[in-house]
N, C-alpha and C positions, 0 to 999 in steps of 0.2 A: 357493525358499530356498537359501541357500548352506549349506555343510557345518556351519559353526559355529552358524548359526541353527537348523538342524534338530536338532543335538545338544543345544543349550541348551534348546530348547523341550521336547525329549524328557525331559531330566533334570528339568525343572520340571513335567512332567505336562500340558503344553499340546498342543493339536492341531498336527500337522505335515503337510506335503505327502505324506510317506511315512515308513515306518520306517527309521531309520539302519541301515547294515549294514557289517560289516568282517570280514575274515579275516586271520590272520597265520600265518607259518610260519618255520621255521629255514632257513638257507642254509648247509649244512655245507661247509666248505672256504672259501667266500667270507667266512664269519664270522671268519676269522683275520686279515683285512686291512681296514682302515677303508674304503678306496676301493671294494673289491669288495663289501662288505656294503652300502655306500651305494648302489652301482649296482644290485644285485639288489633291494633294497628299493624303490627308485624305479621300476624296471621293473615290479615286481609291482603297485605302485600305479597306474601308467599303463595297465597291461593291464586292470584291473578297476574303477578309480575308486571305491575304498572311501571311506566317510565320514570315517574317520581311519586313520592309519598307525601301527601298533604296530611299533616297531623291536625286533627279536628277535636280540640277540647270543647267542653261546654263554654258558652260565651261568658259565663260568670267566673272563669278561672282567674281573670285579671281584676275581679271586682269584689270577691267575697270579703277581702280584708278592708274594703271601704264600708262594709256593713250590710251588703245586700244578702238576701236569701232566695233560693229558688228550688224547684223540684220538677221532676219529669212526670207529666200527666198522661203519657201515652201518645204524644205526637209522633206521627209516622216519619217526620223528619229527624226525630231524635232530639229535638230542642227542648229546653226546660222553660218553665213558667216562673217568672219572678213573683215571689210572695211577699217580699219586703224590700222597699227602696230606701236608700240612704239619704235621699234629698226629699224633704217635705216642703220647706219654705225656701225662698230664693236665697236667704242669707246662708243657708247650709252649704252652698257652693264654695263659699270662702273658707269653710272649715276643713275642706279636704286637704290631705297631706300626701306627698308621694310615697308609694309603697316600697318596701325593701324586697328586691327581686330574689333574695336568697331565702325568704321565709314565706309561709302561708301558701296561698294558691299559686303565686308566681314561682315560688321555690319548688313546689310539686311539679309544675310544668317543666322546669329546667331538669328535674330528676327524670321525668318521663322522656324527654328528648335524649337525655344521656343513655337511657336504657335502649331506646329505639336505635340510635346510631351505633351503639356498641353491638347490637344484635345484627343489624343489617350491613354494617361496614360502609365505607365511603363510596363504593361502587353504585349504590342506590341513592339518588338525590332525595333529600328530605327537606321539606319546607314547613315552617311553623306558622300557624294562623295568628295574625295580629289584627285586632279590631281597631278601627279608627277612633280617635278621641271622641268624636261626636257620637259614634255608635256606642261606645262605652258609657257616655253621658246619658244616652237614652235609657240604658239598662239600669243605671244608678238612680235615675229619677222617675222613669216611666215616660212613655212617648209624649203624652199630652202635657205633663208637667214641664218637660224639657222645652217644648215649643212655646208654652205660655211664658216661661221664664226668659227664653231667648228674646221674646217680643216686648216684655215688660221690664225686665231687669238684665239687659245684655251685659253690663259690666261684671255682674256677679257670675254669670254663666261663663264669661271669658276667664275669670279667675279660676273657676273649676276646670275648664278645658286646659288651661295652662298647667295645672297640677296633674291632670290625667296624662297630658303629653309628656311631662317630665317623668312620671311613673313608667310610661311606656318606653321612653328612651333608656331608662335605667334597666328595664327588662331586656331590651335589645342588646345593650352593652354586656349583660350577663351571658348572652348567647354566643358572643364572639369566640369563645374558647371551644365551642362545640363544632363538630364537622358537619354542619348543615349547609344546604345550598342556598338558602334564602328564606323569604317569608311569603305568606299568602295574606295580602293586606286587604281586609274586608271593609268596604265603604258602603254604608247603608242609606245615606242622606243625599247623595248626588242624584236625586230623583224628583221629577216634576210633580209626582204624586205627593211629595212630602214637604218640599221647600221651594222657594223661588231661587233663581240663580244668584241673586244678591245675597240672600240668606246663606246659601251654601258657600259662596265665596268667603263671607265674613266669619262663619262659625265652623265651616268644614275644611275648605281647601287650604286655608292658611296653616292649619294644624297638620293636615295630611302631608303637605310639602315638608314640614319640619321633620316628620317621621321618615318619609321616604328619602330625604336628603341625608339623613343620618345613617342609612344602612351601610354596613361595611362594604368596601369595594370588592372584597373577595367573594361576596355572595353574588353568584352569577345567575341564579334562577329566582327572581322576585316576581310575584304575580299580583296584579291588582284585580280585585273582584268588585264590580260595580253592581250593587244589588238593586232590584226593583224593576217594575214593568215600564217605567218611563225614564230611563237613565239620561243624565246630563252628559252625553258622550262628547260634547264639545270640549270638556275638560280633560279628556283621556290623554291628550298629548302632554299634559303637564305632570302626569304620573310617570316618574322616571324609573319604570320597571320594565322587565324584559317581555312580559306576557300580560295581556288584558283578557279577563274572563267576565262575561255577562250573559243575561238570559236571551241569547240571540234568536232563539226559536219562538220567543213570546213577544219580542218588541224590536223596534228599530234601534240601531242599524242592523242589517244582516251581516253575515261574515264578510261578504265581498266589500261592502262599504266600510265596515269596521277596519279592514286591513289598510284602507287608504288613509285612515285617520290616526294610525299609530305606527311607530317605527319598528317595533318588535313583532312578536307573534300574537295571534288571536287564539282563544281557547273556548271551545264549545261544540256546537253542531248537533247536540242531542237534547231533547226536552226531558226533564227529570220525571215528569208525570206521563205525558202522552206516549213517549217512546220507551223510556226505561222501566217505569213502574206499571203502566197499564198496557203496554204493548207486548209484542212477542219477539223472539229472536229475529224473525224475518223483518219486523218493523224496525228493530234496532239496526240491522244490517243495511236496510234500504236508506234509512236516515243518515247513517255513517257514510255510505257510498255517495249520497247526494252532497254532503258537506265537503268531503274530500274532493269531489269533482268541482264544486263551486270555488274552492280555494286553490285548485290546481296542485294540491298536496304540498304547498309551500307556505311557510310562516303560519302553520296551523297545528294545533294540538287538539285531538279529539277528546271531548269530555261533555259534561252537562253544564248548564248555567248555574247550578248550585248543587247541594248535597244529594246523593242518592238516598231514596227512602230506605228505612231499615227493613222494610218488608218487600223490597224489590225482588222479583224472581231471580234466583241465581243463574238461571239459563240466560236471562237478558244481560246480566253482568258479564257472563262468559262471552256472549255475543259481541259485546263492546270490545273486549280484548281481542277476540278472534278477527274482528272486522278489519283491523289494520294489517293483518297478516294475509288476508285473502283478497285484497283489492289491488 
């Protein structure tokens, strides 16, 4: 089977020659330039031959032109720290304007995707990371400022979220001409550690659905990532994507229960720290074997619940790729 056939059959619950597998990671420093991020992403794919490529820019790629600033301080996840936020007072939300996807940070990411797809061709599915409007709002304002404004000045925050949503929709529209397979839609606030269900419905879900409903029908590999240790998985069926990814090794539900709550495939089975970063090839193989057995190798994509650490042992990464061939 080629990669698309394997993934489409997996999503449909049909038998395949093996379980699909993929890992993704940040490339700090390289993620500040389109050509460098493209080269690092392509090299990572060529080294391990994943079934799909998740392009992982810095979370600020869609925000720098709103006025935020950030830098990498050595995080093992490869994520950057925000040093300047664009929202200080609640009235600032009403001053945001949709960004031009052909310029600035968004334009650079379009260029990056074009370089990647030109290099890899259409035989290797590529998905672009898209952060939810609420996740973008958190990075524009800062976590505590966002929540305070949500509770004290909700109308102003909604004004900002509407602008961020429009900016994101324009970016998605600019990707239609590229031969990508879909998006990796990252949701960070559907978590009981962060918001109540009513708060997420009001400030998160309504905008998530606007984004997901607007995805082009030709995109056949859209993945929703529900971030956090206490995910609101009750909303998972409302995300109209083909694959759901979450920290299944750290929190409920597990893969077996998760499969009963979604129509497509589930993605996970490995813990990014315990198995991949701190474990051994044997640890990785055992965890992969357990996950494949739990899911009966159906509607399942082997991966982690989040990014691989930039210092993960290469032997462990190789073990992930080899695991699906040897089980």
